[in-house]
C-alpha positions in Angstrom: 94.7 83.4 99.9 97.9 84.4 101.7 101.3 83.2 100.6 103.1 80.5 102.5 106.3 81.4 104.3 108.5 79.7 101.6 106.6 81.6 98.8 107.0 84.9 100.6 110.7 84.3 101.0 111.0 83.6 97.3 109.1 86.7 96.5 111.2 88.8 98.8 114.3 87.3 97.2 113.2 88.2 93.7 112.2 91.7 94.8 115.7 92.3 96.3 117.4 91.0 93.2 115.3 93.3 91.1 116.2 96.3 93.3 119.9 95.6 93.2 120.0 94.9 89.5 117.9 97.8 88.2 116.6 100.2 90.8 115.1 102.6 88.3 113.0 99.9 86.7 112.0 98.5 90.1 110.7 101.8 91.3 108.7 102.3 88.1 107.1 98.8 88.4 106.4 99.3 92.1 104.3 102.4 91.4 104.8 106.0 92.2 104.1 107.1 95.7 103.2 110.8 96.2 105.9 111.3 98.8 107.0 110.0 102.1 104.4 110.9 104.7 105.7 113.8 106.7 104.9 115.2 110.1 102.9 118.0 108.5 100.5 115.5 106.8 99.8 113.9 110.1 99.3 117.3 111.6 96.9 118.3 108.8 94.9 115.2 109.3 94.7 115.9 113.0 93.6 119.5 112.5 91.0 118.3 109.9 89.6 115.8 112.5 89.3 118.5 115.2 87.6 121.0 112.7 85.3 118.2 111.6 84.4 117.5 115.2 83.7 121.2 115.8 81.4 121.3 112.7 79.7 118.1 113.9 78.9 119.6 117.3 78.2 123.0 115.8 75.5 121.4 113.6 73.5 120.8 116.7 73.4 124.6 117.4 73.0 125.9 113.8 69.5 125.2 112.6 70.4 124.5 109.0 68.4 121.4 108.0 67.2 120.0 104.7 64.5 117.3 105.0 65.3 117.0 108.7 69.0 116.3 108.0 71.4 118.6 109.8 73.7 119.7 106.9 76.4 121.2 109.0 76.7 118.1 111.1 76.9 115.9 108.1 79.6 118.1 106.5 81.5 118.0 109.9 81.3 114.2 110.0 82.8 113.9 106.5 85.6 116.4 107.3 86.4 114.6 110.5 86.4 111.2 108.7 88.7 112.5 106.0 91.1 113.9 108.7 91.2 110.6 110.6 91.8 108.6 107.4 94.6 111.0 106.3 96.3 110.7 109.7 96.0 106.9 109.8 97.3 106.3 106.3 100.2 108.7 106.9 101.1 106.8 110.0 100.9 103.4 108.3 102.8 104.5 105.2 105.5 105.9 107.4 106.0 102.7 109.3 106.0 100.6 106.0 108.6 102.9 104.4 110.8 102.5 107.4 110.5 98.7 107.3 111.3 98.7 103.5 114.3 100.9 104.0 115.6 98.6 106.7 115.1 95.5 104.4 116.9 97.2 101.5 119.8 98.4 103.5 120.5 94.9 104.8 120.6 93.3 101.4 122.9 95.6 99.5 126.1 94.1 98.1 124.8 90.5 98.1 125.4 88.3 95.1 122.4 87.0 93.1 120.9 83.9 94.3 120.5 80.9 92.0 116.7 81.4 92.1 117.1 85.0 90.9 119.5 83.9 88.1 117.0 81.2 87.0 114.1 83.7 87.0 116.2 86.2 85.0 117.2 83.5 82.4 113.5 82.5 82.0 112.4 86.1 81.5 115.1 86.7 78.9 114.2 83.5 77.0 110.6 84.7 76.8 111.5 88.0 75.3 114.1 86.4 73.0 111.5 84.0 71.6 109.2 86.8 70.6 
């Protein structure tokens, strides 16, 4: 079930407060990304897709079959599929990173909101009680 607009705003507010207060912890909690998708990763995906297409079509010419299944064509399809998925994920991740950096840049230097302070106090109380 998607979040309402109000809930999404609160979540964004908490996230921004966490990033401004402790960026190292926030990056650890967020999860490690391999690296920012680069132009070379998109290029690699495109090359893999073209090579896979070549293998797919080459499987029609090469008579290598097991149980009437053209093995070269199947391998070509898998290579092509991986190349397309790699390219699409690199494009999506690149656009998401740009959006996140734009969000983060606009919120630097702001004071903590009352909601963030309340959430922080509640979190501290939980850990102090243990």
